[in-house]
N, CA, C and O of each residue as an XYZ file, in Angstrom:
668
protein
N     -14.106     -2.588    -17.173
C     -12.647     -3.065    -17.268
C     -11.864     -2.588    -16.122
O     -11.985     -1.447    -15.674
N     -10.918     -3.628    -15.568
C     -10.009     -2.884    -14.869
C      -8.711     -2.732    -15.462
O      -8.227     -3.730    -15.996
N      -8.052     -1.638    -15.462
C      -6.719     -1.253    -15.778
C      -5.816     -1.669    -15.040
O      -5.415     -0.705    -14.387
N      -5.104     -2.847    -14.699
C      -3.992     -3.066    -13.861
C      -4.267     -3.313    -12.975
O      -3.998     -2.604    -12.006
N      -4.974     -4.506    -12.877
C      -5.239     -4.861    -11.398
C      -4.320     -5.628    -10.622
O      -3.870     -6.737    -10.907
N      -4.055     -4.847     -9.491
C      -3.147     -5.182     -8.534
C      -3.913     -5.767     -7.009
O      -5.021     -5.375     -6.642
N      -3.049     -6.789     -6.230
C      -3.051     -7.184     -5.199
C      -4.634     -7.522     -4.431
O      -5.036     -7.158     -3.326
N      -5.212     -8.221     -5.320
C      -6.459     -8.873     -4.945
C      -6.501     -9.700     -3.325
O      -5.508    -10.389     -3.093
N      -7.521     -9.657     -2.302
C      -7.445    -10.043     -1.123
C      -8.879    -10.673     -1.386
O      -9.869    -10.156     -1.901
N      -8.653    -12.161     -0.787
C     -10.155    -12.770     -0.302
C     -10.352    -12.605      0.879
O      -9.501    -12.989      1.681
N     -11.699    -11.899      1.372
C     -11.743    -11.431      2.555
C     -12.949    -12.116      3.679
O     -14.100    -12.139      3.242
N     -12.776    -12.525      4.733
C     -14.491    -13.662      5.043
C     -15.699    -12.786      4.651
O     -15.947    -11.581      4.628
N     -16.466    -14.161      4.293
C     -17.976    -13.877      3.842
C     -17.680    -13.607      2.404
O     -18.456    -12.834      1.843
N     -16.445    -14.232      1.527
C     -16.757    -13.902      0.242
C     -16.166    -12.670     -0.527
O     -15.680    -12.614     -1.656
N     -16.332    -11.817      0.308
C     -15.856    -10.688     -0.693
C     -14.549    -10.424     -0.788
O     -13.795    -10.377      0.185
N     -14.113    -10.182     -2.322
C     -12.768     -9.979     -2.717
C     -12.586     -8.609     -2.687
O     -13.568     -8.011     -3.127
N     -11.350     -7.648     -2.195
C     -11.120     -6.579     -2.659
C      -9.954     -6.258     -3.737
O      -8.905     -6.738     -3.308
N      -9.754     -5.576     -5.061
C      -8.552     -5.311     -5.555
C      -8.354     -4.125     -5.926
O      -9.343     -3.432     -6.164
N      -6.863     -3.502     -6.093
C      -6.776     -2.424     -6.107
C      -7.096     -2.412     -7.993
O      -6.321     -3.098     -8.660
N      -7.784     -1.936     -8.453
C      -7.669     -1.272    -10.075
C      -6.611      0.186    -10.052
O      -7.152      1.272     -9.846
N      -5.435      0.133    -10.225
C      -4.620      0.676    -10.364
C      -4.834      1.791    -10.929
O      -5.107      2.735    -10.188
N      -4.773      2.028    -12.460
C      -5.115      3.243    -13.480
C      -6.233      3.572    -13.569
O      -6.466      4.613    -14.182
N      -7.327      2.812    -12.995
C      -8.898      3.614    -12.833
C      -8.778      4.411    -11.460
O      -9.546      5.270    -11.025
N      -7.929      4.040    -11.044
C      -7.675      4.701     -9.509
C      -8.758      4.371     -8.225
O      -8.986      5.157     -7.305
N      -9.306      3.154     -8.372
C     -10.164      2.922     -7.476
C      -9.814      1.386     -6.907
O      -9.100      0.462     -7.297
N     -10.784      1.640     -5.674
C     -10.900     -0.226     -5.305
C     -12.020     -0.672     -5.215
O     -12.965     -0.229     -4.563
N     -11.951     -1.725     -5.978
C     -13.040     -2.556     -5.893
C     -13.145     -3.472     -5.064
O     -12.110     -3.830     -4.502
N     -14.247     -4.048     -4.771
C     -15.369     -4.731     -3.510
C     -16.398     -5.551     -4.396
O     -17.474     -5.191     -4.873
N     -15.487     -7.221     -4.494
C     -16.257     -7.878     -5.453
C     -17.210     -9.102     -4.686
O     -16.413     -9.679     -3.947
N     -18.279     -9.611     -4.571
C     -18.735    -10.765     -4.341
C     -19.441    -11.657     -5.288
O     -20.585    -11.536     -5.727
N     -18.707    -12.421     -5.486
C     -19.243    -13.645     -6.757
C     -18.457    -13.143     -8.030
O     -17.270    -13.291     -8.318
N     -19.552    -12.457     -8.753
C     -19.362    -11.752     -9.983
C     -19.555    -10.420    -10.796
O     -19.514     -9.987    -11.948
N     -19.951     -9.776     -8.630
C     -20.676     -8.553     -8.871
C     -19.955     -7.513     -7.932
O     -19.886     -7.625     -6.708
N     -19.377     -6.384     -8.755
C     -19.039     -5.499     -7.719
C     -19.885     -4.744     -7.190
O     -20.682     -4.095     -7.867
N     -19.835     -4.707     -5.701
C     -20.744     -4.731     -4.723
C     -20.063     -3.116     -4.057
O     -20.853     -2.548     -3.302
N     -18.764     -2.419     -4.277
C     -18.513     -1.395     -3.687
C     -17.293     -0.849     -4.662
O     -16.414     -1.637     -5.012
N     -17.279      0.358     -5.031
C     -16.370      0.833     -5.292
C     -15.766      2.420     -4.618
O     -16.371      3.490     -4.555
N     -14.742      2.172     -4.291
C     -13.863      3.027     -3.197
C     -13.236      3.821     -4.355
O     -12.645      3.267     -5.281
N     -13.435      5.444     -4.228
C     -12.954      5.999     -5.346
C     -13.849      6.304     -6.301
O     -14.985      5.833     -6.341
N     -13.296      7.244     -7.251
C     -14.316      7.404     -8.294
C     -13.604      7.291    -10.321
O     -12.896      8.047    -10.986
N     -14.265      5.998    -10.613
C     -13.603      5.444    -11.996
C     -12.841      6.769    -12.693
O     -13.472      7.809    -12.506
N     -11.987      6.875    -13.221
C     -10.669      7.453    -13.864
C     -10.770      8.706    -13.610
O     -10.643      9.577    -14.471
N     -11.072      8.977    -12.073
C     -10.686     10.255    -11.667
C      -9.370      9.899    -10.565
O      -9.464      9.380     -9.452
N      -8.481     10.234    -11.077
C      -7.103     10.192    -10.725
C      -6.688     11.183     -9.697
O      -5.480     11.241     -9.926
N      -6.882     11.886     -8.849
C      -6.470     13.100     -8.162
C      -6.867     12.392     -6.313
O      -7.814     11.940     -5.669
N      -5.664     12.657     -6.186
C      -5.386     12.541     -4.178
C      -6.910     13.681     -3.727
O      -6.809     14.899     -3.578
N      -7.957     13.043     -3.612
C      -8.726     13.644     -2.805
C      -9.766     12.588     -2.352
O     -10.860     12.357     -2.867
N      -8.975     11.774     -0.872
C     -10.257     10.399     -0.482
C     -11.277     11.308     -0.020
O     -11.220     12.520     -0.230
N     -12.188     10.751      0.592
C     -12.495      9.176      0.029
C     -13.179      9.466     -1.277
O     -13.808      8.572     -1.843
N     -13.084     10.671     -1.779
C     -14.211     10.788     -3.498
C     -12.776     10.191     -4.413
O     -13.049      9.793     -5.545
N     -11.832     10.139     -4.146
C     -10.765     10.035     -5.165
C      -9.458      9.644     -4.845
O      -8.950      9.827     -3.739
N      -8.853      9.055     -5.890
C      -7.391      8.796     -5.300
C      -6.679      8.922     -6.457
O      -7.153      9.168     -7.566
N      -5.232      8.705     -6.108
C      -4.293      9.021     -7.439
C      -4.381      7.303     -7.975
O      -5.255      6.450     -7.816
N      -3.213      7.279     -8.581
C      -3.025      5.804     -9.000
C      -2.674      5.008     -8.129
O      -1.684      5.392     -7.507
N      -3.255      3.641     -7.696
C      -2.843      2.959     -6.820
C      -1.693      1.730     -6.557
O      -1.166      1.406     -7.621
N      -1.364      1.239     -5.793
C      -0.569      0.713     -5.876
C      -0.694     -0.807     -4.805
O      -0.053     -1.852     -4.914
N      -1.552     -0.507     -3.987
C      -1.798     -1.351     -2.842
C      -3.549     -1.131     -2.228
O      -4.364     -0.222     -2.389
N      -3.590     -2.239     -1.599
C      -5.006     -2.443     -0.725
C      -4.778     -3.354      0.066
O      -4.944     -4.525     -0.275
N      -4.290     -2.966      1.466
C      -4.081     -3.782      2.413
C      -4.954     -3.883      3.367
O      -5.069     -2.967      4.181
N      -5.921     -5.301      3.457
C      -6.819     -5.151      4.483
C      -6.314     -5.031      5.833
O      -5.131     -5.365      5.896
N      -6.812     -4.670      6.919
C      -6.636     -5.306      7.950
C      -7.434     -5.801      8.876
O      -8.623     -5.856      8.559
N      -7.117     -6.206     10.004
C      -7.838     -6.919     11.083
C      -8.733     -6.146     11.671
O      -9.422     -6.730     12.507
N      -9.091     -4.292     11.402
C     -10.141     -3.919     12.158
C     -10.838     -3.973     11.216
O     -11.697     -3.152     11.538
N     -11.187     -4.425     10.035
C     -11.904     -3.846      8.849
C     -11.668     -2.942      7.871
O     -12.366     -2.819      6.865
N     -10.570     -2.212      8.172
C     -10.212     -1.130      7.175
C      -8.883     -1.739      6.374
O      -8.130     -2.675      6.646
N      -8.922     -0.893      5.385
C      -7.763     -1.167      4.359
C      -6.760      0.293      4.144
O      -7.189      1.447      4.110
N      -5.507     -0.089      4.032
C      -4.416      0.456      3.916
C      -4.320      0.720      2.419
O      -3.725     -0.130      1.756
N      -5.023      2.205      1.552
C      -4.768      2.305      0.161
C      -3.512      2.991     -0.223
O      -3.416      4.117      0.266
N      -2.259      2.512     -1.167
C      -1.551      3.497     -1.183
C      -1.448      3.610     -2.620
O      -1.582      2.728     -3.469
N      -1.112      5.199     -2.794
C      -1.177      6.034     -3.976
C       0.034      6.089     -4.282
O       0.876      6.341     -3.420
N       0.417      5.827     -5.774
C       1.547      5.807     -6.165
C       2.149      7.158     -5.951
O       2.817      7.300     -4.926
N       2.032      8.039     -6.658
C       2.747      9.490     -6.950
C       2.034     10.323     -5.452
O       0.836     10.396     -5.177
N       3.173     10.870     -4.673
C       2.802     11.692     -3.706
C       2.904     11.001     -2.191
O       2.636     11.585     -1.142
N       3.400      9.481     -2.335
C       3.508      8.920     -0.973
C       2.674      8.781      0.063
O       2.976      8.639      1.248
N       1.371      8.838     -0.538
C      -0.291      8.955      0.468
C      -0.405      7.430      0.847
O      -0.126      6.574      0.007
N      -0.883      7.040      2.327
C      -1.199      5.857      2.130
C      -2.833      6.278      2.945
O      -3.059      7.156      3.778
N      -3.562      5.502      2.461
C      -4.748      6.342      2.893
C      -5.597      4.915      4.333
O      -5.418      3.712      4.142
N      -6.067      5.209      5.050
C      -6.483      3.936      5.903
C      -8.291      4.755      6.219
O      -8.722      5.660      6.933
N      -8.941      3.667      5.086
C     -10.204      3.647      4.869
C     -11.149      2.413      5.547
O     -10.625      1.331      5.812
N     -12.324      2.619      5.757
C     -13.136      1.669      6.096
C     -13.553      0.884      4.774
O     -13.450      1.366      3.646
N     -13.843      0.121      4.948
C     -14.349     -0.516      3.825
C     -15.927     -0.243      3.200
O     -16.513     -0.669      2.205
N     -16.313      0.720      4.346
C     -17.791      1.488      3.732
C     -17.158      2.730      3.016
O     -17.779      3.361      2.161
N     -16.157      2.977      3.330
C     -15.684      4.191      2.226
C     -15.574      4.986      3.052
O     -15.639      6.041      2.421
N     -15.401      5.308      4.430
C     -15.185      6.700      5.114
C     -13.558      6.574      5.511
O     -13.045      5.523      5.894
N     -13.054      7.474      5.395
C     -11.717      8.125      5.616
C     -10.954      8.343      6.968
O     -11.169      9.485      7.375
N     -10.294      7.766      7.635
C      -9.987      7.618      8.620
C      -8.562      8.536      9.205
O      -8.293      9.108     10.261
N      -7.886      8.330      7.962
C      -6.026      9.056      8.228
C      -5.763      8.766      6.789
O      -6.118      7.835      6.066
N      -4.966      9.941      6.560
C      -4.168     10.085      5.785
C      -2.824     10.037      5.765
O      -2.536     11.233      5.785
N      -1.811      9.436      5.739
C      -0.480      9.291      6.028
C       0.439      9.896      4.758
O       0.188      9.490      3.623
N       1.404     10.781      4.956
C       2.530     11.266      3.603
C       3.638     10.261      4.198
O       4.181     10.306      5.302
N       3.818      9.326      3.131
C       5.721      8.995      3.673
C       6.189      9.523      2.605
O       5.616      9.736      1.537
N       7.561      9.792      3.012
C       8.709     10.169      2.038
C       9.095      9.120      1.276
O      10.198      8.588      1.393
N       8.167      8.745      0.412
C       8.669      8.129     -0.359
C       8.289      8.805     -2.014
O       7.623      9.826     -2.185
N       8.857      8.006     -3.058
C       8.537      8.573     -4.561
C       7.209      7.465     -5.143
O       6.664      7.425     -6.247
N       7.044      6.864     -4.247
C       6.498      5.760     -5.272
C       6.045      4.499     -4.257
O       6.493      3.354     -4.317
N       4.878      5.082     -3.153
C       4.392      4.424     -2.305
C       3.857      2.962     -2.760
O       3.047      3.124     -3.672
N       4.051      1.395     -2.400
C       4.126      0.233     -2.594
C       3.866     -0.370     -1.339
O       4.712     -0.430     -0.447
N       2.552     -0.881     -1.236
C       2.185     -1.830     -0.477
C       2.447     -2.054      0.854
O       3.085     -2.959      1.392
N       1.710     -0.846      1.436
C       2.103     -0.670      2.979
C       1.169     -1.867      3.797
O       0.073     -2.356      3.526
N       2.118     -2.096      4.908
C       1.514     -3.555      6.007
C       1.574     -3.067      7.276
O       2.442     -2.234      7.538
N       0.914     -3.383      7.998
C       1.351     -3.423      9.513
C       2.563     -3.894     10.187
O       2.955     -5.008      9.839
N       3.137     -3.362     10.949
C       4.192     -3.992     11.754
C       3.641     -4.534     12.750
O       2.447     -4.368     12.997
N       4.562     -5.382     13.584
C       3.971     -5.920     14.846
C       3.719     -4.965     16.063
O       3.267     -5.551     17.046
N       3.871     -3.930     16.170
C       3.480     -3.294     17.001
C       2.296     -1.940     16.543
O       1.981     -1.016     17.293
N       1.728     -2.180     14.948
C       0.510     -1.634     14.552
C       1.125     -0.125     13.514
O       0.605      0.907     13.090
N       2.388     -0.712     13.461
C       2.821      0.945     13.086
C       2.534      0.801     11.298
O       1.785     -0.133     11.010
N       2.876      1.339     10.530
C       2.753      1.046      9.222
C       4.207      1.277      8.099
O       4.663      2.381      7.802
N       4.667      0.126      7.677
C       5.891     -0.316      6.922
C       5.480      0.057      5.360
O       4.373     -0.207      4.890
N       6.404      0.625      4.727
C       5.708      1.063      3.301
C       7.167      1.010      2.169
O       8.037      1.880      2.134
N       7.129     -0.150      1.375
C       8.195      0.259      0.531
C       7.881      1.500     -0.674
O       6.775      1.863     -1.076
N       9.245      2.010     -1.094
C       9.166      3.099     -2.142
C      10.055      2.127     -3.732
O      11.155      1.723     -4.108
N       8.661      2.196     -4.140
C       9.256      1.422     -5.535
C      10.277      2.178     -6.394
O       9.759      2.791     -7.328
N      11.421      2.260     -6.306
C      12.373      2.959     -7.494
C      13.882      2.434     -7.058
O      14.186      1.642     -6.166
N      14.578      3.026     -7.836
C      15.856      2.750     -8.306
C      16.705      4.306     -7.590
O      16.526      5.446     -8.021
N      17.276      4.064     -6.862
C      17.691      3.002     -5.307
C      15.976      3.166     -4.568
O      15.177      4.093     -4.705
N      15.872      2.158     -3.949
C      14.282      2.270     -3.432
C      15.010      2.305     -1.714
O      16.121      2.476     -1.210
N      13.689      2.044     -1.291
C      14.005      2.031      0.330
C      12.851      1.534      0.765
O      12.055      0.953      0.027
N      12.656      1.760      2.185
C      11.630      1.063      2.984
C      11.659      2.161      4.177
O      12.673      2.629      4.697
N       9.907      2.551      4.581
C       9.937      3.237      6.070
C       9.087      2.591      6.738
O       8.246      1.849      6.231
N       9.226      2.816      7.994
C       8.181      2.640      8.757
C       7.474      4.090      9.172
O       8.178      5.096      9.258
N       6.208      4.133      9.394
C       5.509      5.244      9.781
C       4.408      5.304     11.160
O       3.283      4.805     11.164
N       5.040      6.032     12.284
C       3.899      5.758     13.927
C       2.320      5.922     13.277
O       1.759      6.959     12.923
N       2.007      5.045     13.262
C       0.699      4.783     12.964
C      -0.544      6.533     13.190
O      -1.385      7.101     12.494
N       0.154      6.765     14.738
C      -0.677      7.568     15.484
C      -0.363      9.121     14.564
O      -1.268      9.815     14.101
N       1.036      9.418     14.455
C       1.493     10.386     14.264
C       2.079     10.872     12.681
O       2.202     11.988     12.176
N       2.315      9.755     12.267
C       3.112      9.564     10.649
C       4.334      9.935     11.058
O       5.078      9.929     10.077
N       4.820     10.210     11.899
C       6.245     10.454     11.796
C       6.994      9.074     11.353
O       6.486      7.955     11.428
N       8.199      9.352     10.915
C       9.135      8.208     10.544
C       9.811      7.736     11.521
O      10.382      8.457     12.339
N       9.820      6.521     11.543
C      10.232      5.687     12.910
C      11.769      5.041     12.398
O      12.709      4.722     13.126
N      11.691      4.976     11.075
C      12.655      3.841     10.696
C      12.790      3.808      9.515
O      11.835      3.410      8.848
N      14.345      4.321      8.680
C      14.105      3.836      7.490
C      15.385      3.407      6.860
O      16.490      3.759      7.273
N      15.115      2.393      5.528
C      16.381      2.071      4.853
C      16.601      2.292      3.730
O      15.770      1.920      2.900
N      17.428      2.766      3.436
C      17.658      3.234      1.728
C      19.232      3.583      1.321
O      19.630      4.732      1.131
N      19.956      2.538      1.232
C      21.278      3.214      0.782
C      21.155      3.407     -0.476
O      20.645      2.421     -1.009
N      21.394      4.237     -1.195
C      21.815      4.799     -2.154
C      22.722      3.712     -3.700
O      22.558      3.556     -4.910
N      23.649      3.230     -2.622
C      24.465      2.371     -3.773
C      25.355      1.017     -3.240
O      25.371      0.750     -2.038
N      25.750      0.571     -3.770
C      26.697     -0.583     -2.968
C      25.496     -2.072     -2.920
O      24.361     -2.017     -3.394
N      26.040     -3.200     -2.302
C      25.219     -4.017     -2.321
C      23.806     -4.095     -1.578
O      22.822     -4.779     -1.862
N      24.004     -3.199     -0.553
C      22.566     -3.158      0.015
C      21.398     -2.342     -0.652
O      20.210     -2.431     -0.344
N      21.917     -1.569     -1.574
C      20.983     -0.975     -2.166
C      19.680     -1.829     -3.208
O      19.879     -2.815     -3.919
N      18.371     -1.096     -3.014
C      17.430     -1.584     -3.400
C      16.835     -1.592     -4.461
O      16.131     -0.601     -4.657
N      16.852     -2.358     -5.242
C      16.211     -1.778     -6.863
C      14.529     -1.996     -7.102
O      14.206     -2.921     -7.846
N      13.605     -1.278     -6.572
C      12.519     -1.415     -7.111
C      11.803     -2.357     -5.952
O      11.123     -3.348     -6.222
N      12.026     -1.961     -4.853
C      11.403     -2.863     -3.590
C       9.968     -2.508     -3.639
O       9.597     -1.339     -3.744
N       8.800     -3.965     -3.529
C       7.823     -3.521     -4.033
C       6.891     -4.339     -2.907
O       5.758     -4.580     -3.323
N       7.137     -4.738     -1.750
C       6.700     -5.148     -0.326
C       7.846     -5.474      0.267
O       8.776     -6.215     -0.051
N       7.553     -4.592      1.456
C       8.448     -4.923      2.602
C       7.283     -5.076      4.201
O       6.482     -4.199      4.526
N       7.445     -6.054      4.768
C       6.958     -6.545      6.279
C       7.900     -6.945      7.023
O       8.965     -7.389      6.595
N       7.481     -6.781      8.653
C       8.058     -7.104      9.522
C       7.873     -8.381      9.991
O       6.772     -8.657     10.468
N       8.920     -9.391      9.940
C       8.754    -10.686     10.722
C       8.458    -10.757     12.261
O       8.774     -9.784     12.946
N       7.857    -11.877     12.861
C       7.155    -11.701     14.108
C       8.505    -11.280     15.447
O       8.248    -10.724     16.515
N       9.891    -11.726     14.996
C      10.814    -11.282     15.807
C      11.593    -10.319     15.896
O      12.633    -10.130     16.526
N      10.522     -9.261     14.666
C      11.087     -7.934     14.372
C      12.058     -7.100     13.070
O      12.251     -5.892     12.927
N      12.577     -8.326     12.190
C      13.285     -8.323     11.218
C      12.379     -7.931     10.350
O      11.183     -8.171     10.520
N      12.885     -7.226      9.233
C      12.106     -6.823      8.205
C      12.608     -7.454      6.623
O      13.704     -7.201      6.122
N      11.778     -8.129      6.126
C      11.708     -9.064      5.073
C      11.394     -7.842      3.981
O      10.501     -7.011      4.148
N      12.246     -7.882      2.891
C      12.363     -7.033      1.563
C      12.058     -7.817      0.381
O      12.602     -8.909      0.215
N      11.145     -7.296     -0.537
C      11.175     -8.270     -1.798
C      11.296     -6.917     -3.027
O      10.571     -5.945     -3.242
N      12.698     -7.460     -3.728
C      13.036     -5.886     -4.408
C      12.947     -6.470     -6.331
O      13.744     -7.244     -6.861
N      12.078     -5.985     -6.817
C      11.823     -6.808     -8.212
C      12.915     -6.927     -8.904
O      13.188     -7.921     -9.576
N      13.887     -5.541     -8.748
C      14.711     -5.326     -9.877
C      15.857     -6.430     -9.546
O      16.691     -6.692    -10.413
N      15.884     -6.991     -8.441
C      17.232     -8.160     -8.091
C      16.357     -9.531     -7.799
O      15.149     -9.656     -7.595
N      17.318    -10.424     -7.850
C      16.734    -11.950     -7.742
C      16.739    -12.245     -6.249
O      16.583    -13.437     -5.983
N      16.887    -11.399     -5.194
C      16.840    -12.024     -3.759
C      15.754    -11.134     -2.684
O      15.086    -10.162     -3.035
N      15.770    -11.582     -1.667
C      15.196    -10.830     -1.043
C      16.297    -10.331      0.450
O      17.301    -11.004      0.682
N      16.040     -9.469      1.082
C      16.498     -9.142      1.941
C      16.289     -8.772      3.088
O      15.326     -8.007      3.041
N      16.765     -8.915      4.442
C      16.105     -9.199      5.781
C      16.914     -8.494      6.454
O      16.785     -8.402      7.675
């Protein structure tokens, strides 16, 4: 059984990946069968590729990799679907949520907190390139769960604690 499945993605060839958040794993499913498990079921410790903490995102990339975000510690793990760890990033966030690639190939990730924020990390160095995190006022984010870069370079943010989007 899954414990809080999150972010299922259909991939070419009939493969589906889904973050099984509180079992601390990512499942690869074809049809009705699990064909691979990334992480170790119920072992919720940051030690990729063997295990992950609680998982919030499993974003597939065009190159066949997947970005796995761990809730605690701000870890973003770049993995191949075969289970090879490529890189670990440490974002300055309290709750890493749904990392995505920007139009330039860097990583944008939401900090699912109140007040929350969004950061962009350099995909080569892990350095913070941009950050948005007002601590009060009308621009403050309340539990942003997803941030993405639009083709024109603007950033769109979905904040669950509010009924609107920010750009």
